[in-house]
C-alpha positions as CSV (number, residue, x, y, z in Angstrom):
1,M,213.0,213.7,87.2
2,A,211.0,216.7,88.6
3,I,212.8,218.9,91.2
4,N,210.6,221.2,93.2
5,H,212.0,224.6,94.2
6,L,210.2,225.6,97.4
7,A,210.2,229.1,99.0
8,P,211.6,229.3,102.5
9,E,208.1,229.6,104.1
10,Q,207.0,226.6,102.0
11,T,210.0,224.6,103.1
12,E,209.1,225.2,106.7
13,Q,205.5,224.0,106.2
14,F,206.9,221.1,104.2
15,A,209.1,220.1,107.1
16,D,206.3,220.5,109.7
17,N,204.1,218.2,107.7
18,I,206.8,215.5,107.4
19,V,207.6,215.7,111.1
20,G,203.9,215.7,112.1
21,F,203.2,212.7,109.9
22,A,206.1,210.7,111.3
23,R,204.9,211.5,114.8
24,A,201.5,210.2,113.9
25,L,203.0,207.0,112.6
26,R,204.9,206.5,115.8
27,A,201.8,207.0,117.8
28,A,200.0,204.4,115.7
29,G,202.7,201.9,116.6
30,M,205.2,202.1,113.6
31,P,208.9,202.4,114.4
32,V,209.8,205.6,112.6
33,G,213.2,207.1,113.5
34,P,214.8,210.5,112.8
35,G,216.8,209.0,109.9
36,A,213.6,208.1,108.0
37,V,212.3,211.6,108.6
38,I,215.4,213.1,107.1
39,D,215.2,210.7,104.1
40,A,211.6,211.7,103.5
41,M,212.5,215.4,103.6
42,N,215.3,214.8,101.1
43,A,213.2,212.6,98.8
44,L,210.0,214.5,98.4
45,P,211.5,217.7,96.9
46,V,212.7,215.5,94.1
47,I,209.2,214.3,93.1
48,D,206.0,216.1,92.1
49,I,204.5,216.8,95.5
50,G,201.2,217.7,93.8
51,N,200.8,214.1,92.8
52,R,199.2,212.3,95.7
53,A,200.1,208.8,94.4
54,D,203.8,209.7,94.0
55,V,203.9,211.1,97.5
56,F,202.2,208.0,98.9
57,T,204.6,205.6,97.1
58,T,207.7,207.6,98.2
59,L,206.8,207.9,101.8
60,E,205.7,204.2,101.9
61,A,209.1,203.1,100.6
62,I,210.8,205.1,103.3
63,F,208.6,204.5,106.4
64,V,207.3,201.0,105.9
65,K,209.8,198.3,106.9
66,R,207.5,195.4,107.7
67,H,204.6,193.9,105.8
68,E,202.1,194.3,108.7
69,H,202.8,198.1,108.8
70,A,201.6,198.7,105.2
71,L,197.9,198.8,106.2
72,I,198.5,201.2,109.1
73,F,200.6,203.5,106.9
74,K,197.9,203.6,104.2
75,Q,195.2,204.5,106.6
76,A,197.4,207.1,108.4
77,F,198.3,208.7,105.1
78,N,194.7,209.0,104.1
79,L,193.7,210.5,107.4
80,F,196.6,212.8,107.8
81,F,196.6,214.4,104.4
82,R,192.9,214.7,104.3
83,A,193.0,216.7,107.5
84,S,196.1,218.7,106.5
85,E,195.2,222.1,105.1
86,E,198.8,223.0,104.3
87,W,199.0,220.4,101.6
88,K,195.5,220.7,100.3
89,H,196.7,220.9,96.7
90,M,197.9,217.3,97.1
91,L,194.4,216.0,97.7
92,D,193.1,217.5,94.4
93,S,195.4,215.4,92.2
94,V,195.6,211.7,91.5
95,P,193.6,209.9,94.2
96,L,194.3,206.6,95.8
97,P,191.6,203.8,95.6
98,D,188.6,204.9,97.6
99,Q,188.2,203.1,100.9
100,A,185.0,204.9,102.0
101,K,182.7,202.2,100.8
102,K,184.7,199.3,102.3
103,K,184.2,197.9,105.7
104,P,186.6,199.4,108.3
105,Q,189.8,197.4,108.3
106,A,192.0,196.2,111.2
107,G,194.1,199.0,112.5
108,A,191.7,201.8,111.7
109,R,190.9,202.5,115.3
110,R,194.5,202.8,116.3
111,V,195.3,205.1,113.4
112,Q,192.3,207.4,114.2
113,E,193.4,207.6,117.8
114,A,196.9,208.6,116.7
115,M,195.5,211.3,114.3
116,S,193.3,212.7,117.1
117,Q,196.3,213.3,119.5
118,P,197.0,217.0,119.9
119,R,200.2,218.5,118.5
120,M,203.0,219.0,121.1
121,T,202.8,222.8,121.0
122,E,201.4,223.5,124.5
123,T,203.4,225.6,127.0
124,P,205.3,223.8,129.8
125,Q,202.7,225.0,132.3
126,H,199.8,223.4,130.4
127,Q,201.9,220.2,129.9
128,E,202.5,220.0,133.6
129,Q,198.8,220.5,134.4
130,D,197.9,217.8,131.9
131,L,200.4,215.5,133.4
132,R,198.9,215.9,136.9
133,L,195.5,215.3,135.5
134,S,196.7,212.2,133.5
135,V,198.3,210.7,136.6
136,S,195.0,211.1,138.5
137,D,193.0,209.7,135.6
138,K,195.3,206.7,135.4
139,E,194.8,205.9,139.1
140,I,191.0,206.0,138.5
141,L,191.3,204.0,135.3
142,Q,193.2,201.2,137.1
143,K,190.2,200.5,139.4
144,K,187.3,201.2,137.0
145,D,185.1,198.4,135.8
146,F,185.6,197.5,132.1
147,A,181.8,197.4,131.7
148,Q,181.4,201.0,132.9
149,M,184.2,202.6,130.8
150,S,183.5,205.0,128.1
151,A,184.9,204.6,124.6
152,A,187.9,206.9,125.4
153,E,188.6,205.0,128.7
154,I,188.4,201.7,126.8
155,T,191.0,203.0,124.4
156,E,193.3,204.0,127.3
157,A,192.8,200.6,129.0
158,L,193.8,198.9,125.7
159,R,197.0,200.9,125.6
160,A,197.8,200.0,129.1
161,I,197.2,196.3,128.4
162,E,199.4,196.3,125.3
163,R,202.3,197.6,127.5
164,M,201.9,194.7,130.0
165,R,204.5,192.0,130.1
166,L,204.4,188.7,131.9
167,P,207.7,187.5,133.5
168,Q,208.7,184.0,132.7
169,A,207.8,181.5,135.4
170,E,210.3,178.7,134.6
171,L,209.4,175.0,134.6
172,L,212.0,172.2,135.0
173,T,212.0,169.6,132.2
174,R,213.7,166.3,131.8
175,R,216.0,167.5,129.0
176,H,219.5,168.5,129.8
177,R,222.0,171.0,128.3
178,P,225.7,171.8,129.0
179,D,226.0,173.7,132.3
180,S,229.2,174.3,134.2
181,R,227.1,174.3,137.5
182,G,225.0,171.3,136.6
183,L,224.6,168.4,138.9
184,R,224.8,165.6,136.3
185,L,228.0,164.4,134.7
186,D,228.3,164.8,131.0
187,L,230.3,161.6,130.4
188,R,230.3,161.9,126.6
189,R,231.8,165.4,126.4
190,T,234.2,164.6,129.3
191,L,235.7,161.5,127.5
192,R,235.8,163.4,124.2
193,A,237.8,166.2,125.8
194,S,240.2,163.6,127.5
195,L,241.4,162.5,124.0
196,R,243.2,165.8,123.6
197,T,245.3,165.0,126.7
198,G,246.1,161.4,125.9
199,G,243.2,160.0,127.9
200,D,243.8,162.0,131.1
201,I,240.6,163.6,132.4
202,I,241.4,167.2,133.2
203,D,238.1,169.0,132.6
204,I,234.9,167.5,133.9
205,H,231.8,168.6,131.9
206,R,228.4,168.8,133.5
207,L,224.8,168.9,132.5
208,G,221.9,171.0,133.9
209,R,218.2,170.7,133.4
210,I,216.5,172.9,130.8
211,E,214.0,175.3,132.1
212,K,211.1,176.4,129.9
213,P,208.3,178.9,130.6
214,A,205.1,177.1,131.7
215,P,202.5,176.9,128.9
216,I,199.4,179.0,129.4
217,V,196.0,177.8,128.2
218,A,193.1,180.3,128.3
219,L,189.5,179.3,128.0
220,L,187.4,182.5,127.5
221,D,183.6,182.7,127.8
222,I,182.2,184.9,125.0
223,S,178.5,184.9,126.1
224,G,176.6,188.2,126.2
225,S,177.4,188.9,129.8
226,M,181.2,188.2,129.3
227,S,181.7,189.8,125.9
228,E,183.3,193.1,127.0
229,Y,185.6,191.4,129.5
230,T,186.7,188.7,127.1
231,R,187.5,191.2,124.4
232,L,189.9,193.2,126.6
233,F,191.4,190.0,128.0
234,L,192.2,188.9,124.5
235,H,194.3,192.0,124.1
236,F,196.2,191.0,127.2
237,L,196.8,187.5,125.8
238,H,198.0,189.0,122.6
239,A,200.4,191.3,124.5
240,I,202.0,188.4,126.4
241,G,202.0,186.1,123.4
242,D,204.9,187.9,121.7
243,A,207.4,187.0,124.5
244,R,205.7,183.8,125.7
245,K,205.1,181.6,122.6
246,R,203.4,178.7,124.4
247,V,200.0,180.4,124.8
248,S,196.9,178.6,123.6
249,V,193.5,180.4,123.5
250,F,190.1,178.9,123.2
251,L,186.7,180.8,123.0
252,F,183.5,179.2,124.0
253,G,179.8,180.1,124.1
254,T,177.6,177.4,122.8
255,R,180.6,175.7,121.1
256,L,184.4,175.6,121.5
257,T,186.7,177.5,119.0
258,N,190.5,177.4,118.9
259,V,191.8,180.9,118.1
260,T,195.4,180.4,119.0
261,R,196.7,180.8,115.4
262,A,194.5,183.9,114.8
263,L,195.8,185.6,117.9
264,R,199.4,185.2,116.8
265,Q,199.2,187.9,114.2
266,R,201.5,190.8,115.1
267,D,199.0,193.6,114.8
268,P,196.5,193.5,117.7
269,D,193.6,194.8,115.7
270,E,194.1,192.2,112.9
271,A,194.4,189.5,115.6
272,L,191.2,190.5,117.3
273,A,189.4,190.8,113.9
274,S,190.6,187.2,113.0
275,C,189.3,185.9,116.3
276,S,185.9,187.5,115.7
277,A,185.7,186.1,112.2
278,A,186.5,182.6,113.5
279,V,183.7,182.6,116.1
280,E,180.1,182.1,115.1
281,D,178.5,182.4,118.6
282,W,179.9,185.6,120.0
283,A,177.7,187.3,122.6
284,G,175.3,184.3,122.4
285,G,174.4,181.7,125.0
286,T,176.6,179.7,127.4
287,R,177.2,175.9,127.5
288,I,180.2,175.6,129.8
289,S,179.8,171.9,130.4
290,A,179.6,170.9,126.7
291,S,182.5,173.2,125.9
292,L,184.7,171.8,128.6
293,H,183.8,168.3,127.5
294,N,185.0,169.1,124.0
295,F,188.2,170.6,125.3
296,N,189.0,167.7,127.6
297,K,188.3,165.2,124.8
298,L,189.9,166.9,121.8
299,W,192.6,169.3,123.1
300,A,193.6,168.5,126.7
301,R,196.3,166.0,125.7
302,R,197.7,168.4,123.1
303,V,198.1,171.5,125.2
304,L,198.1,170.4,128.8
305,S,200.8,167.7,128.6
306,Q,203.7,169.9,129.8
307,G,202.4,171.3,133.1
308,A,200.2,174.1,131.7
309,I,198.5,176.8,133.7
310,V,194.9,177.1,132.7
311,L,193.0,180.4,132.9
312,L,189.3,180.0,132.9
313,I,187.5,183.3,132.2
314,S,183.8,183.0,132.8
315,D,181.0,184.2,135.1
316,G,179.9,180.6,135.7
317,L,176.3,181.2,134.8
318,E,175.7,177.8,133.1
319,R,172.2,177.1,131.9
320,E,172.8,173.3,132.0
321,A,174.4,173.0,135.5
322,D,174.4,169.3,136.4
323,S,176.9,166.7,137.5
324,K,178.5,166.7,134.1
325,L,179.8,170.2,134.7
326,A,181.5,169.1,138.0
327,F,183.0,166.0,136.3
328,E,184.5,168.1,133.4
329,M,185.9,170.7,135.8
330,D,187.5,168.0,137.9
331,R,189.0,166.4,134.8
332,L,190.4,169.7,133.7
333,H,191.8,170.4,137.2
334,R,193.6,167.0,137.3
335,S,195.1,167.6,133.8
336,C,196.9,170.9,134.5
337,R,199.4,172.2,136.9
338,R,197.2,175.1,138.1
339,L,193.7,176.1,137.3
340,I,192.8,179.8,137.9
341,W,189.2,180.9,137.5
342,L,188.8,184.6,136.6
343,N,185.2,185.8,137.3
344,P,184.1,189.4,136.8
345,L,181.3,188.9,139.3
346,L,183.9,189.1,142.1
347,R,183.8,192.9,141.5
348,F,180.8,193.0,143.8
349,G,181.8,193.2,147.5
350,G,178.9,191.0,148.7
351,F,179.4,188.2,146.1
352,E,178.2,184.8,147.1
353,A,178.4,181.6,145.1
354,K,174.6,181.0,144.9
355,A,174.3,180.0,141.2
356,Q,174.3,176.2,140.7
357,G,177.0,176.4,138.1
358,I,179.4,178.4,140.3
359,K,178.8,176.0,143.2
360,M,179.8,173.0,141.0
361,M,182.9,174.6,139.5
362,L,184.4,176.3,142.5
363,P,185.6,173.2,144.4
364,H,187.8,172.3,141.4
365,V,189.9,175.4,141.0
366,D,193.2,176.4,142.7
367,E,192.5,180.2,142.7
368,F,189.3,182.3,142.3
369,R,190.1,185.8,141.2
370,P,188.3,188.9,139.7
371,V,189.0,190.1,136.2
372,H,187.0,193.3,135.8
373,N,189.6,196.1,135.7
374,L,193.3,196.8,135.0
375,S,194.3,196.3,138.7
376,S,192.9,192.7,138.6
377,I,194.9,191.9,135.5
378,Q,198.0,193.4,137.1
379,E,197.4,191.2,140.1
380,L,197.0,188.2,137.8
381,I,200.5,189.0,136.3
382,T,201.9,189.0,139.8
383,T,200.3,185.6,140.5
384,L,201.5,184.0,137.3
385,S,205.1,185.3,138.0
386,R,205.4,183.4,141.3
387,P,207.3,180.1,141.5
388,L,205.1,177.2,140.3
389,P,203.6,175.0,143.0
390,P,204.4,171.3,143.2
391,H,202.7,169.1,140.7
392,H,201.5,165.5,141.0
393,R,204.3,164.8,138.6
394,S,207.7,165.9,139.9
395,L,209.0,166.7,136.4
396,I,207.2,167.5,133.2
397,R,208.5,165.6,130.1
398,S,209.4,168.0,127.3
399,A,208.3,167.4,123.8
400,A,210.9,165.7,121.6
């Protein structure tokens, strides 16, 4: 076992690098606490810090606690210690497998953003000025159109979307559970409890209906005119999918693709990469009528049977607008509890439903809302959090 004896000035640089690397990992989304930093500072002097592979393995064992964080750690390690001049001698020793020739992997964007963040060494005056500027920028960012955002603004918008949470709008089911304030008598539990008192009924047990969050089914248009809006809205669906498990997502252009399972991956970049890999017609044409027909025929009974809320994200520019489109929209509307159409064309103040496809679809929706900026998504969250409207069925039967 090699023990490195560092000079005081080297020890200070050593600690700065560990703290800086831990800060970068936290910025990239990994949970790194002060205890892990202390463990790293105690472990690295024991190994040969001139051996890059040994340093990588040691820090990985300390900082990586979940399987999905391994890829982020590897990319962060490569970026941080390639840019760090203090530990330049580490880069000249045993290298890790070269990733330069490979296609950028999921999570690379988030790690590069974390590496590009400035160190927290500014004076309080500069920090206060940056804070005022950031607040102003956030106010502008909330109302800026996704299609007009720069790459940096898209990055900030994605961070804001990842922090969004959707309150649970509860839906009554026909199932019951023990509830002291319930309205239904639990005869079985009441009689069973009476056996303890010789048949005398002392405690009356009651049942209450189980409430579950209403399922959300999203149908997203991935045609060329909707590509940027759909990509950002997928981040929103991924963010709310962690807390609300009953979220089904379908993408359609010229065909319908179910990406629900791909979007359930914990890492947002990996989830979006899986969705892109599963779709063959991204940024292509639009066949809304055919896609809705396939959904109503193959998927409606599976995902809409429990009073689901359907989010239709499309500009409605259908190239085959005929009576079939109106029929499929009406069928979809009758199958769900609420149908909300999110159309980025509503960002224009003088918008009028002149396109034939929009005219046929509009009579069959409950709400017609914009989805072109962060404010519109926040308003959608408010709408989805309201009490659910009455349905043509008074109660929704839960799955067994």
